[in-house]
TORKOLMI-592659 format. One record per residue (C-alpha): y, z, x negated; residue in one letter. Coordinates in steps of 0.2 Angstrom, whole numbers, plus 5000, padded with zeros to 4 digits. Each point is the difference from the previous one (the first is absolute). Layout:
YZXa/...
//
This chain:
488748794756m/498749935013a/500449835008p/500450015019g/501550035012m/501450104993l/500350175007f/501949955002g/499449885014e/499250155009l/501650104998a/501149865007r/498749995014f/500250185004f/501949985000e/499949865013r/498750085011i/501050165001s/501449915008q/498949945015v/500550095015v/498850155005q/498949975015g/499549824994k/498350034992p/499449825004n/501449934990k/499650124985k/498249965002r/500349814999d/501150024985q/498850114991l/498549885004a/501049864992k/500450104985f/498250044998m/499649825000d/501349974986d/499250144990y/498349925001k/500749834994r/500950084986a/498450104995e/498849865002k/499049954985t/498549894997s/499050154996a/500550095016d/500649875014p/500150145013t/500850154991p/500050175008s/501550075009l/499750184995y/501450014986p/501249935013l/499550105015i/499950174991r/501949974996l/500549935017v/499250155009c/499650144988p/499350115014d/498549875002l/499450044982d/499150165005k/498649974988q/501349964985g/500550134988r/501150155006i/501550014989y/500450185004k/501849954996v/501450055012k/501949994999h/500350144987q/498649964989k/500549815001l/501850054995a/499350094985q/499049854994l/501549885003l/501250124990i/498850004985q/499649815002g/501849945001i/500450124990p/501450115005v/500450184997a/499350135012k/501750075002t/500949835003s/500849955016n/498649875002e/498750134999a/500950115012k/500249855012r/498249975001m/499550185002h/501350025013g/499849845009y/500150075017q/501750074998t/501349925012m/501449964987s/499349874989q/499749825000k/498349955007g/499950175008q/498450065007g/499049854994n/499150034983f/499749824996s/501849955004n/500650144988v/498849934986v/500649825003f/501950064999d/499650094983i/499049864992l/501249865007d/501650094994s/499650004981t/499449854991p/498450014989g/499150135010r/499049875009c/499749815000a/501549905005e/500149945018d/499049845002g/499150024983k/498550105006g/498449924994e/498750125006r/498849945014t/499350095015i/498450024991g/500950094986d/500750125012v/498350035008s/499350044982d/501550124997f/499650095016l/498250024994d/500550074984k/501250125008l/498650075011g/499050044984q/501350134996e/499949974981k/501650004991d/501149955015q/501650024991v/499549874987q/499549895014l/501750005007f/500849984982k/499049854997d/500449915017n/501850065003m/500849844992t/498749885007r/500650015018y/501849985008t/500950135009a/499649925017k/498149994995e/500050194995w/500850045017k/498549925008w/498750074988i/500750185003v/499849975019r/498249944997i/499550154990i/500850125013l/499249905014r/501749995008e/500249815001l/501050005016k/500149825004v/499350015017g/498249934996i/498750115007s/498150014996e/499649905016g/501349864996t/499349994982t/498249985006l/500449885013e/500949894988a/498650024988f/498549955010h/499550005019p/498550114996d/500950114987a/500450155012k/498250025006e/499249974982f/501250124992y/499750135013g/498149994999t/500049994981h/500750174994n/501849945000n/499549904985d/501449874998m/499349934984k/498349975008q/500949925015a/501049884989c/498449954991a/499149975016a/501449915010l/500749884988k/500149855012d/501050035016r/499049875009n/498350074997v/499650145013r/499050154994v/499250135011s/499850184996s/499350165008s/499950194997i/498750054987e/499250164995l/500950104986f/501449885000r/501650085008p/501049905013f/501650015008v/499750105016p/500649955017q/501750085005m/500850055016c/501649925007s/501550105005r/500749965018p/501749945000k/500350045018d/499150075016l/499549825005e/498949984984a/499050165005v/499849935018e/499449834993r/498850094989m/499350105015c/500149865014q/499350115013n/498349994993r/498950124990d/500550044982f/499550124987y/501250134994f/499550124986e/500950144991k/500649944983k/499650144987m/501350044987d/499049974984g/499649874988e/499349835006r/498449964991v/498549885001q/498350074997f/498849884991h/498150055000k/498449914993d/498650134999g/500650154990d/501449904992q/501750045009v/501849944996k/501650065008i/501549894999f/501850045006t/501149885010r/500749944983k/498349974993s/500050154989n/498250064996d/500050185005y/498150035000t/500150134987s/501550095008l/499150015017y/498350034992s/499650165010w/500149915017i/498949854994t/498750124994k/500050105016e/499849845011v/498649944989l/499250184999r/500050025019k/499449815003n/501449975012l/500049814998i/498349925006k/500449834993a/499649964982k/501649894998k/501650025010c/501949994998i/501050125011l/501950015003d/500850175002g/501150154995e/499750154988i/500950165006v/500050184995g/499250135010w/500250195001w/498650085010p/501150155005g/499750195000d/500650165009d/501849974993q/500249815003q/499349875012c/499049864994a/500949844998r/500249844990y/501150014985l/501549894995p/499749854988p/500850084986t/498550124999s/498749864997l/500049984981k/500150194998t/498550035011i/499149864991a/500350064983l/499550185005k/498449935007s/499549924983g/500849835002g/500949914986s/501149854996f/498649934988k/499849835010d/501849985006a/501149884992k/501550115003e/500050185005s/501750015008g/501050165002p/499050165003v/501150145006s/499850194996n/498450055007w/500650165008s/501549915009s/498949865006d/498950125011i/501250145000a/499950025018e/498350074997i/500450164990s/498850074987g/498849914988a/498550065009e/500649935016r/500649844992q/498249974993a/499449985017r/501049855003c/499049845001t/500149815002l/499649915016c/499649815002l/500649945017s/499249825003i/500749885013f/499249834995d/498549914992i/500249834991l/498249984993q/498350065005e/498649964988e/500349814995d/500949965016n/501949995001s/500850075016l/501849954997a/499949855011k/499350095015i/501050095014p/500550184996l/499050075015s/498449934993d/500550064982r/500250185008l/498349995007k/499249964984r/501050144992l/499350135011d/498349934997a/500150014981v/500850174998c/499650185004t/501650095003w/500350184994e/501650085005k/501450034987h/498949924986l/499549825006f/500749975017e/500549865012r/501849995003t/500450065017a/500249865012q/500049965018r/500349865013v/501849985008g/500649905014k/501950025000s/501550024988v/500350185008e/498350054993e/500449944983a/501750095000f/499250165007q/498849994985a/501450004988i/500750165008l/498350084999d/499749974981i/499950154988g/501050034984a/498649934990e/500049835009e/501249864996e/500149915016g/498949895012v/499349834996v/499749885015l/498649884997k/499549845009d/498150025003p/499849814998s/500949994983s/499249944984l/500350084983y/501449914991q/500050044981v/501950044996g/500449965018g/501450095009r/501149925013n/498949925014g/498450074993a/499650115015g/500550174993w/501650095004m/500650174994k/501150115010l/500750154991k/501050155007p/501649944992d/499849845010y/500350105016l/501550115004s/499050125010g/499050054985a/501550024988n/501250144996d/501849974996s/500950104986f/501950004996d/500050014981l/501350014987i/500149874986i/499950084983m/499549874987g/499349834999g/499149864990n/500549834996f/499349855008g/499249854991q/500349815001g/501549895000a/500750075016v/499650185000r/500250034981s/501350134995g/500150075018r/499250165006v/498749945012m/498950155001q/500750175005y/499450184996i/500450105015v/500050185004g/500450155011v/501450134999i/499650184996d/501250105009k/499450174994k/500749974982q/501750064995a/500549834995k/499849835009p/498149974995t/499049845003f/498149984996r/499149834998s/498749965013f/499549824999t/500449834994k/500449855012v/500549824997g/499549905016t/500749995017g/501849964997l/500749825000s/500549934983r/501850005006e/500050195004h/499150034983h/501449914991f/501350095010a/499350174995v/499749934982a/501849964998e/500650165007k/498950104987i/500349894985a/501650104994k/499350175003i/498349984993a/499550114985v/498649934988p/498550115002f/499349954983r/501650054991e/499950175009l/498250034994v/500549964982k/501650105000s/499350165009k/501450135004s/501349874995v/501149925013k/499849825004v/501349915010k/499949875013s/500749824997a/501650045008d/500250174992g/500250085018s/498350104998s/499150084986s/498350084999a/499050124989t/498150015000l/498950164998y/498150004998v/499150125012i/498250025005d/499249845005n/501749915001g/501949994997y/501550085007r/501649894999i/501750085003e/501449895005f/501950034996s/500350035019s/498850155000g/498549915008a/498350034993m/498549875001c/498250044996f/498949864994f/498149994995s/499649984982d/498649875005q/500349834991p/499649915016r/501350085010s/501449994986a/501649925006p/501049884990d/501750075007v/500550165009v/501450035012f/501150145005d/499550025018p/501750085004l/500949844994k/498749875006l/499950095017d/498749895007t/498650045012v/498549885003v/498850015015e/498249984993v/498549955011i/498350064994a/498350045005d/499950165009r/498650054988r/500750064983m/499049984984i/499850134986p/500849964983g/501150074986n/501249854998l/501550095009y/500750175001i/500450045018a/498250015006g/499550124986r/499950195000c/501250074987t/500650174995r/501649975010d/499249915014c/498450085007p/498849905010a/499350055017p/498449914996i/498650104991e/499349864990d/501749964993t/500450184996q/498450004990s/500549854990h/501849994996p/499849834992g/499449925016m/501249935013g/500149885015w/500949845002t/500249865013l/498749875003r/500549825003f/501950045000p/501349865004r/501850015004m/500649975018q/501950014997r/501450084991i/500750145011r/501850055002e/499550184999k/500750154991r/498950074985l/499850175008e/499349925016d/498649914990a/498250074999l/500050174991n/498650104992m/499550105015e/499949845011g/498949924986l/498850144999w/499850005019e/499549824999a/498850034985i/499250145010v/499849885015r/499249874989s/498850114991v/499450115014t/500249875014g/501150115011q/501249925012e/499049835001a/501249855003v/500149915016r/498649895005g/498950095012g/499149925015k/501650005011n/501149924986e/500749835005e/499449844991t/500450004981f/500849854992a/500349944982l/501450084990t/501249855002s/500050015019q/499650195003s/500950165004k/500750114986s/498750104990p/500050195002r/501550084991k/499650144987v/501450135003k/500650154992n/499450175005k/501750085003e/501149955014s/501349874995r/501750084995p/501649945009a/500849854993q/501550034988e/501449884996k/499649874987k/501249864995v/500149864989g/499149835003g/498949935013a/498750144999s/501450125005s/500649905014a/498250005007r/499850184999t/501750095001c/500450085017p/501049885012v/500950035017e/499249895012r/501249905011s/498649925011s/498249995003d/500149825003c/498949954986m/498750145002s/498349944996g/500649864988f/499450004982e/501349904990v/499749934983y/501649964991i/499749894984i/500950084985d/501149874991n/500650134987g/501750025009e/499950195003v/501550035011s/499649865012a/498250055001l/500450185003e/501249955015e/498749895008a/498750144998i/501150135007l/500649895015s/498249975005a/499650194999r/501550055010r/499349895014m/498350094999g/499049874989a/498850054987d/500449924983v/498549964989t/500149954981a/498549905001e/499649865012f/498450035011d/499449865011k/499150125011r/501550115004s/501749924994t/500949935015t/501649934992h/500349924983v/501950004995i/500749924984s/501750024994l/500149824993y/499049844999d/499550004982e/498650124996n/498249994995e/499450135013l/501149905013h/499149844996k/498350085001k/500450065018q/500649835004k/498549914993d/498950125011a/501049935015d/500850175004r/501750035008d/501350044987v/501550085008i/501850014993r/500850174998p/501449945013d/498750045014w/500050184995l/501850024999f/500349915016e/498750115009c/500950154993e/501749945004g/499649995019k/500750145011d/498750085002p/498949924986p/498649895007q/498649904992a/500649835003l/498749865003a/499849884985l/501149855000e/500149854988p/501650064992r/499050164995f/498749914991m/499749964981w/498349935005h/499249995017a/498149995002s/499349865010k/499750115015a/501850064999t/500649824999e/499049955015e/500850155010s/501749944994f/499849835006k/500050065018d/501650104998r/501149924987f/500549824995d/499849944982v/501750084995f/499550175006g/501049995016d/499250105014s/499749915016y/500250155011t/501450114991v/501849944999e/500449964982i/501450104991s/501149954986d/499050134989e/498449905004t/500949844995v/500550084984l/498350064996d/499249835004i/501249924988l/499850134986m/498150005001r/499749814999g/498250035001a/499449905016f/499349835001e/501249875006d/499449925016g/498250014994g/500349914983q/499250074984d/501050104988g/501350145002e/501949985004l/501150024985d/501450125005l/501149944986n/499849825007s/500550065017i/501550094994l/500649844991e/499849905016e/501050135009v/501450004987e/500149815001t/500150005019d/501350145000l/501149914987a/500049845011a/500350085017t/500850174998s/501849934999f/499849885014e/499350135011e/501250144996k/501649905000t/500349875013n/501950004997v/501249904989q/500350064982a/501550004989w/500150024981i/501250134993n/501549924993p/500050114985a/498449924995r/500949854992t/498649984988d/498949935013v/501349875006l/500249834991d/501850005003d/500950174999p/501449935012s/498750005014m/500450185002a/501550025012d/501550094993d/499950125015g/498350054994g/499149915014a/498150004998w/499249834997v/498749955013k/498349984992c/498149985004v/498750104991v/498349924998q/499050134991e/499750185000y/499350074983l/498650135003v/500150144988g/501950004997t/500749995018g/501249864994e/500349835007f/500149824994v/501649915006v/499749815000c/501549925009c/501550035012v/500449925016d/501649905001g/501149934987t/499450104986h/498349984992a/498950104988l/499149884989t/498950134991t/498950145005r/500850184998h/499350175002v/501150125009v/499850185006s/500050065019p/501750074998k/500749824996d/499349925015i/501050025016l/499249985017m/501250015014g/501250144998d/498950104987a/499049974984t/498249975001y/499750184995a/501050075014d/499249895014v/498250054996i/500350195003e/498649995012w/498850004985s/499350174995v/500349964981f/501649915001g/500950114987e/498550034989v/499949934982r/498350064994a/499150004983l/498150005002f/498950094988v/498150015000e/499650174992y/498150024999v/499350114986v/498249945003d/500049805001p/498450025009a/501050075015l/501349865001s/500049885014l/500449864988h/501950005005q/499549945018a/500850155009r/501649984989t/500149825004r/499750035018l/501450135000a/501249884992k/499749875014l/500350145013n/501650054991l/500649825000i/499549975018a/501050165004g/501649944991g/499850094984g/500149934982v/498550034988p/500550014982l/499049974984d/501150124989s/501050155001y/501949975004e/501450125005q/499949935017r/498250055003v/499950115015t/498150045000h/498650004988v/498449975010v/498450064991v/498249965003d/498950144994l/498449915004g/498550095008v/500150194997g/501349984987g/501350144995t/501850014994t/499650084984e/501049924987g/500949885012l/501850064996k/499749974981e/499249835004e/501549955011l/501350064987e/499149924985k/499449845006h/501149965015h/501650084994r/500250095017v/501550124999q/499950165011f/501550095006g/501250025015v/500049815003d/498249984994g/498749905010p/498850065013w/498350004992v/498849975015v/498249965003d/499549825004v/499550065017s/501950035004w/500249815001v/498449975009l/500250135013d/501949955002g/499549825006v/498650075011r/501250135008d/501349865003h/498949895010w/499450155011t/501850045005r/501449915008n/500549844991k/501850064998g/500750084985a/498950134991l/500450134988d/499050014984l/498550114999l/500550174993d/499849994981e/500050194999e/498450015011n/498750094989g/498849865004h/501049874991y/501150084987l/499250014983l/501450064988l/501650095003d/501449874998k/501150114990v/498850104989t/498549885000g/498950155003l/498449985010e/500150015019k/498349935005k/498450014990k/499049875009g/498650035012r/498750044988a/501150144993m/500450095016e/499550185002d/498250035006v/499150165004p/499250084985g/500849894987t/501450124994e/499250054983e/498849934987d/498550114998c/499349914985g/498650064988v/500750184999a/499950025019a/498349935001k/499550124986k/500850145010q/499149955016r/498349984992i/500150174991t/
//
C-alpha cells in the first residue's frame, strides 16, 4: 500500500458534497479546493514537495480523464465482475438484484451503486469492515489503470474485494461507470484546481495528466494557446433562455447568421502535406475521413502551408433522375467514410457503426449509394502559417479564411452565412432551413474565439425546436419506458416509448414511434411513474420467456412476447397488441398495456423527421404498406421524430390519438416538403417556445368520430358528454389540481364543464385562465403558489353554478387558497382585511365563510388566523354571556332537586320552587351551574342542573326560550370523512355546535336515548357510503320509529342563517326531511342523500372500463 490520503476520506467527502444544495456551485467549488489542498499536504514528501493532483481529479470528475484508459465496462459487465469477485452464485438473489438493478421493487432501486452497497453491507466478510479501509487514493487510481488493461479483470476484482469497505465500493463503482452524481461539473473541478486550468486543458488535447503536471501551483499563472496537431475544445454555442437573450445578441446592429449543418464537428490541422482531423471530443479521425483530406490536398484548395480550420463534415448525395441532390443525415457519415476507403486505424475508439444499408437506406441501390460523398463545411480559421488568429475579431478571421481557401461546392465549402439586422430575420432563417440543416447560429462579428467557451462567448444557436412556429405537435400513446438514473429518478420510468394507434387491425394495435424523456416537470414525471408502477411488465423477462405469459406487479395485466421480422409483438391479456423494434438502443425496460394505462402525451418535435430503424411505426411492413417509394424499397428503414420533447399529458381517448394514416401524412410532408409550415413573409413575428403560440397540430386523416360516453375517473369527467346549464364560463380554461380524491375531482370538473369551461389536465401558462385546488396541501398546489398564481377554492365553482341562472362570479378573498400579488392589490380596493366587501352588504353566509376560512391577515399583521383559536374565543364568550343575554328574569330551583340543597327542609311542603341565581352556562351540555339562592336559603356549593330544573317566571328555562330555532334539539355531532385530506379539521363541526347552542339546542358527546338528531359533517365532496355502519358500530346509534334524524351539518348552519333572515318571533325547525339535509332514513338507516360529489351527472351512468375502450378502438 502506497503512502498518502486514504480513499475513505474521499468517499466521506463525496457523501458530504452530495448533500450541498444544487444550484450552489461556488460552495462546492470552495469545498473541493480545500479538499485538494488537504490532499496535497497528505501526499507531500521530501522527494515531491508539490505532488500532482491527477490521481485525485480523475476520481473526482472521471469525465475529465479523457486521455486515461477506457474501461469498456458498463452496468451488466460490472455486475458479472462483482458477482465473480465477491463471489456469489450466478443464480443467487444478489446476482439477480445486480443484473435487474433498474426494477422498481428492490432496495436501492434504479441506482446500481446503491444496490452493490446494500449487497456488500448486508453480509459480513464480503468486503472490509466499515472504517477499516486502508487503501489510498493512489491505490484506486492504480486499480483503474489495471482495469483498463482488460487483463484478467475477474482476478483483479477478487484480489481487491476485501480491501475496500462497502461504502468505498459504492463510490468506486460510480467512478468506473462515470456516474458520480455529486453535482461537481468539469467546470467546477477545473476552477477549483487552477485559474488557468480550463484554458490549458482545452488547448492541450483534453489531457488532464499533462495539465496536472504543468499546473502544480495554483498561485503560478500559465498561459496556453492553440497549436498545430494538438486537438482543443472548440468554442460552443449558447442556447437562449428567452426572447430577450436573442434581442440582446442582436442589439439592433449587424450580426452574422449562418446555417448550422447537421454533421460532425471537426477541426482540420494542416502543415504542408500532413493533415489531421480531430473531432469535438479530440478523437483522431484522420484515417476515417482520409478520402476528403486527400481530395483537398490533391486539388490544392488551401493556399496556406500551415492552418487550423474549424468546421463540420456532412454527407452529400449528388442526386439523379429519381431523387434530388441533398445533404444526408449524420448517421450516414461513418458509412460513407468507410465505403470511401476510410478506417478507424488512428481512432482511439471507433464508436458504434450501424448497418451500412440502413445508414443510407434512403438512397436505394448499391450503385447509387456509392455516389454518396463527404463534404467539409468550414466556418472559422484559428491559425494561418505561424500566426494565431484566435484573439482577433471574427470579422477579421473570416476575411483571412476567404483569402486562404479556394471553395468547391459540396466538397470543401464555406458554411452559408449572411449579415442580419433584426430578430425577425434570424427567425425567418430558421423557417427556411432544409432537412439537412440543424438550425441557425448567430455570431457577433467582434467576438474572439474562446476555447471551450459557451455562454457569453458571442455565438448563439437557434434550432427549430426552440421555436413553436417550426414545430409539429403529435398526440402519442405511452407504450413502454426506461428507468431514470440518480438518487431522485432511480427506479422511476423517466423516458417513455410512445407510439400511434393502428385502427386497420382487428385488435387494438399500437406501434412504437419514438422515445421521449424531456419537457415534463419532475412532479408530472413522478405522477405518471406512480400510476404505471403497478401495471408495468418487465421487458427483459418477456424476451427471456418468449411465448410465456409474464404478469405485472399487481397481477392485473399479463403479456406474451412473439418475435417478428425486425421486432417484437407483445400481446396483453386485454387483447391489445404492441409492436416494438428489436434494436437494442430502443429497447424498453418495461412495457404497459395501453388500454389499462390509458395515457396520451402531447409531443413537440422538429417538423423535419429523420430516417432510422429504431422504432416500428415509421417503417414499411407487410401489414403496413408505406406511401413513400424509398421506404417501400427498404422495409428495414423507417422514420422517427427529431428533437422530441413532451408538452403535457393529454386527457384524451386513445382512439383520438394520432393513428397510422395521420402519421404517414406527416412523414410525406416531412420527406417531400409538401404543405410547408407557417412562416411566410406575411407571418407575424415569431417568439421562443416558452412565450409563443402552439405548434402546428398533426391530425389524423379521417374525420373525428362523435364522442361516446366514457366514465370512471378524472379523464372521463373531462371527456364524457355533459348538458350545459350555462355559457357563463365560455372561454375559460380551468386547471383543477388532482389530489387523488376522485369523486370530488370529478364533480369539480363536471361543474366547470356544465358552465361552458374547458378543463385541462395540464397547466399551461399561455392558455390556462383559472387554477383550482380541492385543498391546501399538494405539491402541484405549492408549485402554483410559489409561482405567485391565483389558486382558487372549489367553492367558487359550486357557488357560481348554484346561482339562478349560473354566473361567473368575480373572485373574492373567501374564494382563494392563494391570491397573487396583483389579485391581492385589487382586493385591497374592494375588501377589508377580513374579506368583507366595502360595497356589498355582508350576509350570514359570508360571515360563516370568513370564519371557516381563517386565511386572511389580521389587521395587516403577519401570519394567518387560527380558526380553532377563534372558535375557542367564541365559545368562551358565549359561555360567559349567553345566559345573561337570554334570561333577564328571576330563577327558581326545582324542589325535587333536594340534592342541590344543603338543607332538604329548604323545600316547602307545598312544592314551592326555591328562588336561585344561576351564574354559569355550560357550553356543550346546555346545563347551568347554580351558585346561590336569594333570601333565607343559601347554596354553599356549586351544582349543575339541567334546563328543566330551572324555573323562570311561570315556566322552565326550556319553555321560555321557544323563540330559539333549536330549543328542542339534542344533537350528537359526528365527523365522517373517508379521506382525512378532505377534512376541515373539525372547524365546521365546532362552528355548528356553537350555532346550535346559540339557538337553544344541546350538543352531546355520546349517543343517548334522548338524542333527537345526529349531525354529520361529510367534509368536502364526501359521501354517505358506510355511514350507517359507522354510526351503529362506533356511536351506538339505534334506528327505528323513534330513531334520530341523521342530517348534514348544513342543517344547523342553514337553520341559524334562516332564523336571522326572518321575523324574530317563534320559528319552526327546518324540515329534516328536506332532501338537501337528510342523509339516512331515521327508521331504516338507508341512504337518502349521497353527497354533492355523488349526484347524478350526464354521461356517468355506466363504467365503460377497459372492455369498452377495446370495443371502441376496434
